[in-house]
N, C-alpha and C positions, 0 to 999 in steps of 0.2 A: 469448452471447459470454463465455467464461470466461478468455480471455487477458488478461493485464495490458496496459493501453493504453500508448501510447508514453511517457508520463511521468505523474507524480503529479497534475499539474493536470488532465489529461484524465480520469484515473481519478476524481478528486473530482467533476468535472462530470458524469460518467456516473452515479455513485451519487446525486448530487443530483437527478437526474431520477426516481429511484426512491423518493423520500421519501414519496410519497403512500401507500405500503404501510404497513400497521399495524406489522408486524414485519419489519424489514429484515435479511435474512441474505444476504450476498453472497459467493459463492465465486469465487476468482480463482486461476488457475495462475500462480504467481510462481516463475520458475525462475532458474537462474544467468545466463541471458541478460538478466534484469532486475535483476541484483544491484546495478548502479550506482544504482538507485533505492531500495535497501533502507533506508538510514538515513532518507531523507526520508519514506518510508512509515511507518516506526516512529514518527517524530515526529508524523505526522498521526494515527495510531492512538492514541497517548498523549493527544493533545489532546482527542479525543472519548471518552476513557476506554474504549477497546476493548481486547480481549485482543490481545497481541502474541505470535504463535507463536514458540516457541524456535528453530525452524529459520530464521525470518526474522532473529532476533537474531544467530544464528551467521553467516548470510550477510552481515549488515552488518559484522560484525567482520572479515571477510576480503575485503570489497569495497573498491575503491580510491576510489570517489567517492560522490556523492549526499549531501552534507552537509545540514545543516538549512536550512529555508526562511528567506528574508530578509524 
């Protein structure tokens, strides 16, 4: 399943199940349909010191919602 799940919480939960892998590389199709979650996803990626794709940063600049986690 490469589609972004309904929200960031579900996405984190899904990736958490894959932690037993030695090297975790997770590919997800994140489209403009998901743009409302862009800012929150960037926040999460920064927390774990993961690379943030430039396209995701651009999407966050133009999306209307998805502020930081509380």
